[in-house]
N, C-alpha and C positions, 0 to 999 in steps of 0.2 A: 663330280662321278661315281657312282656306282664299277667295280672293278668284276664282272659279271666269267665267270668260266663265257668258251667258245661256243654252240651247240648246232652236235652234229646230228639230224633227223634222221635219217637214210642210211640202208648199207643197202649192198650187196655183193652175192660172191660172185669169182669168177671162177672156172675149174681150169688150167690148163692140164692135157695128156698129153703124156708129149715121153718121148726116146729121147731118157740122160744120155749127155754124149760128154765123157768126161776123157774123155783124147780125143778135138776134133781133126788134125790132121793123120790121124790115127785108118781115117773112114773115105769112105771113097765119095762121089759129090754125088751121083746115082742113087751111095747106098742113104741120105745125107737127104735125098729129094721125098724119095719112097718116104722114109720117114715124117718127111715134116705130110708127103700129106699123107700120112694115118694118124697126123698132130688135131684136137678139137681140142676146142676153144670153147666156151660161151660164158652166159649173165645168168645167174638163181635167182635169189631172194627164198633167200632158205631157212628156216627158222635154226639152222644150229651150224653153225663151223666146227666140219670133219680137224680128224684133233691127228696129230703123227704122225705117219704107225697103222693109222687106220684104213678102211681095204670100198670103198665108196665106185658104186655100180647105175652108169645113166640105159636106163635100161628099152630106151625112147633114141638112143641113138647105135643104128645100124652095125651091127658090129665089124661085120666082113670089110662095112666102108671106110669104118672110123676109129681107134678108140674109145672102146666105153668102161673102161672100168680100172683100175691100179690101185695103190699105195699109196696115201699123202706124200710126198716127197719134208713139203717143205708151206710153211702156211707164212704170209706177210699181210701185213696189213698196209693203207695206207689210207690217211683222213687227209680231207678232199675242202677247198669251205663247206660241199653240201652236201657230200656225202662218199660214207666211210666206206672202204673196197679191201675185200681179204681176194688173196691173189691164193685161191690153194692147188700146188703143181702138185700131180696125180703122176707117180711112172706104173705104165704097165706092163 
C-alpha cells in the first residue's frame, strides 16, 4: 500500500472586514449592532494571499453601505478534505 499525501486542489479566500472589539463588555449593544451592519464578508479566488499589515480595498463594495477597505490583521488557514480556505481578517 502506497502512503501518498492527501491532495487538496482547490483554494478559496474569505475576506472579513470588521471593527475589532477587544472590550466587548465596554461597548453598548447598539454600537455593536451598527458595526456588524457595516461589516463585510465574501469569498474570492485570489492569485495571491494578502499578508499581515497590507492594506486591501474592495472597490466594488459601496463604501457608504459596508466597510470596503482596511489593513490585514490576521490570516487563518483551514484545510478541508477538498478545499483550503484562507480567512483574511481586515480592520477598516
